[in-house]
N, CA, C and O of each residue as an XYZ file, in Angstrom:
400
protein
N     -17.078    -11.383    -22.727
C     -15.791    -10.784    -22.763
C     -15.612     -9.921    -24.001
O     -14.647     -9.161    -24.085
N     -16.480    -10.019    -24.918
C     -16.394     -9.227    -26.138
C     -16.995     -7.838    -25.961
O     -16.723     -6.943    -26.761
N     -17.800     -7.648    -24.935
C     -18.488     -6.378    -24.718
C     -17.533     -5.376    -24.054
O     -17.090     -5.624    -22.933
N     -17.196     -4.240    -24.713
C     -16.276     -3.267    -24.128
C     -16.822     -2.599    -22.867
O     -16.047     -2.010    -22.113
N     -18.114     -2.670    -22.616
C     -18.673     -2.059    -21.410
C     -18.267     -2.827    -20.151
O     -18.362     -2.291    -19.047
N     -17.820     -4.065    -20.302
C     -17.421     -4.872    -19.159
C     -15.960     -4.642    -18.766
O     -15.509     -5.164    -17.746
N     -15.220     -3.873    -19.554
C     -13.811     -3.631    -19.289
C     -13.635     -2.344    -18.485
O     -14.428     -1.410    -18.604
N     -12.600     -2.311    -17.680
C     -12.256     -1.136    -16.882
C     -10.780     -0.833    -17.105
O      -9.981     -1.737    -17.348
N     -10.435      0.418    -17.024
C      -9.011      0.762    -17.040
C      -8.535      0.814    -15.588
O      -9.327      1.051    -14.676
N      -7.241      0.591    -15.382
C      -6.698      0.611    -14.024
C      -6.683      2.059    -13.538
O      -6.086      2.918    -14.186
N      -7.330      2.341    -12.407
C      -7.382      3.724    -11.918
C      -5.998      4.246    -11.540
O      -5.146      3.496    -11.065
N      -5.794      5.524    -11.756
C      -4.497      6.137    -11.474
C      -4.169      6.119     -9.986
O      -2.999      6.046     -9.610
N      -5.209      6.188     -9.124
C      -4.917      6.222     -7.693
C      -4.401      4.886     -7.171
O      -3.875      4.834     -6.059
N      -4.536      3.801     -7.937
C      -3.931      2.533     -7.539
C      -2.490      2.416     -8.015
O      -1.731      1.618     -7.465
N      -2.101      3.172     -9.000
C      -0.744      3.099     -9.531
C       0.192      4.127     -8.917
O       1.407      3.934     -8.943
N      -0.335      5.206     -8.368
C       0.494      6.252     -7.798
C       0.353      6.226     -6.282
O      -0.755      6.341     -5.759
N       1.459      6.076     -5.582
C       1.433      6.081     -4.131
C       1.535      7.488     -3.573
O       1.989      8.405     -4.256
N       1.116      7.651     -2.339
C       1.226      8.947     -1.678
C       2.611      9.073     -1.064
O       3.205      8.087     -0.628
N       3.119     10.308     -1.035
C       4.457     10.548     -0.495
C       4.400     11.483      0.699
O       3.468     12.271      0.862
N       5.421     11.369      1.524
C       5.595     12.238      2.682
C       7.053     12.684      2.665
O       7.950     11.874      2.898
N       7.292     13.947      2.394
C       8.638     14.511      2.274
C       9.454     13.781      1.218
O      10.659     13.587      1.381
N       8.797     13.375      0.133
C       9.485     12.724     -0.975
C       9.645     11.225     -0.833
O      10.068     10.559     -1.778
N       9.315     10.678      0.331
C       9.421      9.233      0.542
C       8.025      8.624      0.556
O       7.064      9.291      0.941
N       7.900      7.368      0.142
C       6.578      6.736      0.130
C       5.974      6.659      1.521
O       6.638      6.258      2.477
N       4.714      7.046      1.626
C       4.026      7.106      2.905
C       3.922      5.732      3.569
O       3.982      5.635      4.794
N       3.768      4.688      2.788
C       3.613      3.351      3.361
C       4.910      2.834      3.976
O       4.875      1.878      4.751
N       6.032      3.426      3.659
C       7.297      3.042      4.271
C       7.618      3.908      5.478
O       8.095      3.413      6.499
N       7.356      5.197      5.355
C       7.796      6.144      6.379
C       6.877      6.162      7.600
O       7.360      6.120      8.731
N       5.566      6.224      7.391
C       4.650      6.359      8.527
C       4.719      5.188      9.506
O       4.826      5.430     10.708
N       4.663      3.934      9.059
C       4.785      2.850     10.042
C       6.132      2.847     10.763
O       6.193      2.549     11.956
N       7.205      3.174     10.053
C       8.522      3.223     10.690
C       8.561      4.311     11.757
O       9.112      4.100     12.838
N       7.985      5.466     11.465
C       7.942      6.546     12.460
C       7.050      6.194     13.644
O       7.374      6.525     14.784
N       5.941      5.533     13.388
C       5.045      5.136     14.476
C       5.727      4.115     15.376
O       5.641      4.215     16.600
N       6.404      3.134     14.784
C       7.142      2.139     15.576
C       8.202      2.831     16.429
O       8.321      2.555     17.622
N       8.969      3.726     15.820
C      10.001      4.441     16.566
C       9.391      5.282     17.680
O       9.910      5.290     18.796
N       8.308      5.982     17.401
C       7.670      6.840     18.399
C       7.148      6.025     19.580
O       7.314      6.427     20.732
N       6.516      4.880     19.302
C       5.987      4.055     20.396
C       7.101      3.539     21.303
O       6.971      3.561     22.527
N       8.183      3.079     20.706
C       9.298      2.609     21.520
C      10.029      3.770     22.188
O      10.585      3.598     23.272
N      10.039      4.938     21.571
C      10.645      6.120     22.179
C       9.880      6.530     23.438
O      10.478      6.891     24.452
N       8.553      6.470     23.356
C       7.729      6.812     24.522
C       7.898      5.784     25.646
O       7.733      6.117     26.820
N       8.224      4.545     25.293
C       8.453      3.506     26.290
C       9.907      3.484     26.762
O      10.310      2.579     27.492
N      10.691      4.477     26.347
C      12.098      4.643     26.709
C      12.980      3.487     26.214
O      13.918      3.073     26.896
N      12.665      2.980     25.023
C      13.481      1.972     24.351
C      13.822      2.502     22.957
O      13.396      1.950     21.942
N      14.601      3.587     22.935
C      14.875      4.288     21.697
C      15.657      3.442     20.703
O      15.344      3.455     19.512
N      16.653      2.717     21.155
C      17.484      1.942     20.242
C      16.702      0.795     19.604
O      16.847      0.526     18.412
N      15.870      0.118     20.405
C      15.037     -0.958     19.854
C      14.062     -0.383     18.833
O      13.859     -0.972     17.772
N      13.462      0.752     19.141
C      12.546      1.405     18.213
C      13.228      1.818     16.935
O      12.659      1.683     15.852
N      14.456      2.326     17.049
C      15.205      2.726     15.863
C      15.530      1.512     14.988
O      15.389      1.570     13.766
N      15.959      0.427     15.604
C      16.297     -0.776     14.843
C      15.053     -1.345     14.159
O      15.104     -1.694     12.980
N      13.937     -1.442     14.887
C      12.705     -1.966     14.289
C      12.167     -1.051     13.195
O      11.687     -1.532     12.168
N      12.243      0.266     13.402
C      11.793      1.213     12.379
C      12.626      1.133     11.109
O      12.086      1.137     10.003
N      13.944      1.061     11.269
C      14.826      0.945     10.100
C      14.623     -0.402      9.414
O      14.653     -0.481      8.186
N      14.414     -1.467     10.199
C      14.153     -2.785      9.617
C      12.866     -2.776      8.805
O      12.819     -3.325      7.704
N      11.821     -2.152      9.346
C      10.564     -2.036      8.596
C      10.786     -1.276      7.287
O      10.363     -1.718      6.219
N      11.449     -0.142      7.387
C      11.673      0.703      6.220
C      12.461     -0.026      5.138
O      12.064     -0.028      3.973
N      13.575     -0.644      5.519
C      14.423     -1.318      4.537
C      13.769     -2.602      4.010
O      13.898     -2.925      2.830
N      13.071     -3.328      4.881
C      12.385     -4.542      4.435
C      11.292     -4.240      3.432
O      11.178     -4.916      2.410
N      10.494     -3.236      3.715
C       9.437     -2.855      2.787
C      10.016     -2.275      1.500
O       9.451     -2.464      0.423
N      11.122     -1.583      1.608
C      11.790     -1.042      0.413
C      12.237     -2.194     -0.498
O      12.096     -2.107     -1.718
N      12.778     -3.275      0.093
C      13.203     -4.431     -0.705
C      12.008     -5.128     -1.360
O      12.095     -5.556     -2.511
N      10.898     -5.245     -0.632
C       9.690     -5.855     -1.198
C       9.174     -5.016     -2.355
O       8.762     -5.556     -3.382
N       9.193     -3.703     -2.196
C       8.712     -2.823     -3.256
C       9.612     -2.844     -4.481
O       9.126     -2.714     -5.604
N      10.908     -3.005     -4.284
C      11.803     -3.106     -5.432
C      11.528     -4.379     -6.226
O      11.672     -4.397     -7.448
N      11.136     -5.429     -5.535
C      10.891     -6.698     -6.209
C       9.516     -6.772     -6.860
O       9.392     -7.262     -7.982
N       8.473     -6.287     -6.168
C       7.095     -6.478     -6.637
C       6.424     -5.224     -7.163
O       5.307     -5.307     -7.673
N       7.052     -4.080     -7.061
C       6.455     -2.852     -7.567
C       6.253     -1.837     -6.463
O       6.135     -2.188     -5.289
N       6.216     -0.596     -6.848
C       6.190      0.516     -5.897
C       4.904      0.592     -5.079
O       4.920      1.038     -3.932
N       3.817      0.168     -5.655
C       2.528      0.341     -4.984
C       1.921     -1.005     -4.592
O       0.726     -1.225     -4.787
N       2.730     -1.902     -4.044
C       2.303     -3.268     -3.755
C       1.281     -3.341     -2.619
O       0.403     -4.204     -2.654
N       1.363     -2.484     -1.637
C       0.456     -2.589     -0.482
C      -0.991     -2.260     -0.862
O      -1.881     -3.061     -0.575
N      -1.263     -1.108     -1.498
C      -2.659     -0.867     -1.892
C      -3.172     -1.876     -2.916
O      -4.338     -2.268     -2.865
N      -2.317     -2.300     -3.845
C      -2.753     -3.284     -4.833
C      -3.056     -4.628     -4.183
O      -4.033     -5.280     -4.549
N      -2.228     -5.054     -3.219
C      -2.483     -6.312     -2.519
C      -3.760     -6.209     -1.693
O      -4.532     -7.166     -1.631
N      -3.994     -5.066     -1.061
C      -5.244     -4.871     -0.314
C      -6.445     -4.929     -1.256
O      -7.485     -5.492     -0.917
N      -6.291     -4.347     -2.431
C      -7.394     -4.331     -3.383
C      -7.700     -5.726     -3.911
O      -8.859     -6.141     -3.930
N      -6.667     -6.456     -4.341
C      -6.901     -7.744     -4.987
C      -7.210     -8.858     -3.999
O      -7.995     -9.754     -4.313
N      -6.607     -8.823     -2.803
C      -6.740     -9.939     -1.881
C      -7.498     -9.596     -0.607
O      -7.730    -10.479      0.219
N      -7.892     -8.337     -0.425
C      -8.620     -7.934      0.771
C     -10.091     -8.303      0.704
O     -10.594     -8.729     -0.336
N     -10.768     -8.135      1.823
C     -12.197     -8.454      1.857
C     -12.990     -7.412      1.073
O     -12.592     -6.250      0.985
N     -14.104     -7.837      0.511
C     -14.877     -6.932     -0.335
C     -15.513     -5.804      0.475
O     -15.661     -4.697     -0.042
N     -15.889     -6.051      1.718
C     -16.488     -4.981      2.528
C     -15.458     -3.902      2.865
O     -15.788     -2.716      2.884
N     -14.219     -4.303      3.131
C     -13.168     -3.327      3.403
C     -12.796     -2.572      2.139
O     -12.538     -1.369      2.191
N     -12.763     -3.263      0.999
C     -12.430     -2.613     -0.263
C     -13.457     -1.561     -0.658
O     -13.100     -0.551     -1.263
N     -14.721     -1.779     -0.327
C     -15.747     -0.776     -0.641
C     -15.502      0.517      0.121
O     -15.818      1.599     -0.373
N     -14.942      0.412      1.321
C     -14.668      1.611      2.108
C     -13.375      2.297      1.666
O     -13.306      3.525      1.640
N     -12.351      1.513      1.320
C     -11.063      2.091      0.942
C     -11.038      2.601     -0.492
O     -10.502      3.677     -0.760
N     -11.613      1.838     -1.412
C     -11.564      2.158     -2.833
C     -12.984      2.441     -3.323
O     -13.628      1.578     -3.919
N     -13.455      3.643     -3.070
C     -14.848      3.977     -3.353
C     -15.149      4.116     -4.832
O     -16.254      3.782     -5.259
N     -14.210      4.595     -5.628
C     -14.492      4.833     -7.042
C     -13.950      3.727     -7.933
O     -13.964      3.860     -9.157
N     -13.481      2.654     -7.348
C     -12.900      1.540     -8.094
C     -13.907      0.401     -8.145
O     -14.554      0.109     -7.139
N     -14.052     -0.249     -9.297
C     -14.970     -1.386     -9.367
C     -14.478     -2.553     -8.514
O     -13.309     -2.603     -8.132
N     -15.359     -3.468     -8.225
C     -15.027     -4.619     -7.407
C     -13.911     -5.429     -8.051
O     -13.822     -5.502     -9.276
N     -13.057     -6.040     -7.227
C     -11.950     -6.827     -7.765
C     -12.426     -8.132     -8.383
O     -11.644     -8.831     -9.027
N     -13.687     -8.470     -8.198
C     -14.250     -9.660     -8.832
C     -14.305     -9.466    -10.343
O     -14.159    -10.424    -11.102
N     -14.513     -8.234    -10.776
C     -14.555     -7.915    -12.209
C     -13.122     -7.787    -12.706
O     -12.560     -6.691    -12.710
N     -12.541     -8.876    -13.114
C     -11.120     -8.915    -13.432
C     -10.812     -8.668    -14.896
O      -9.684     -8.918    -15.320
N     -11.731     -8.204    -15.664
C     -11.469     -7.895    -17.072
C     -11.005     -6.447    -17.155
O     -11.819     -5.527    -17.074
N      -9.707     -6.241    -17.316
C      -9.125     -4.904    -17.307
C      -8.558     -4.581    -18.674
O      -8.091     -5.464    -19.393
N      -8.604     -3.318    -19.019
C      -7.916     -2.809    -20.215
C      -6.514     -2.401    -19.757
O      -6.373     -1.692    -18.760
N      -5.496     -2.834    -20.462
C      -4.114     -2.505    -20.063
C      -3.627     -1.330    -20.840
O      -2.491     -0.895    -20.655
């Protein structure tokens, strides 16, 4: 733990989320997909309620745990084979010695 070569800084792409029209992509895209699927099945009101519920529920989770909770949770608690595909330039989450 004394060797500085074993430390990593937290990559910027894990701290900054992607946006779509100024709103976080992880909130908007699933809500739109839910609404679109129910719209195509001619259940517009159910789709609207579920989409808004997803959006507001995820917004509350993000206010409590941080703006970029979904990618960070995938990184720290996801499988290592999936993490290698999603986070190509990030070291393995097993190496938990980080520089803050």
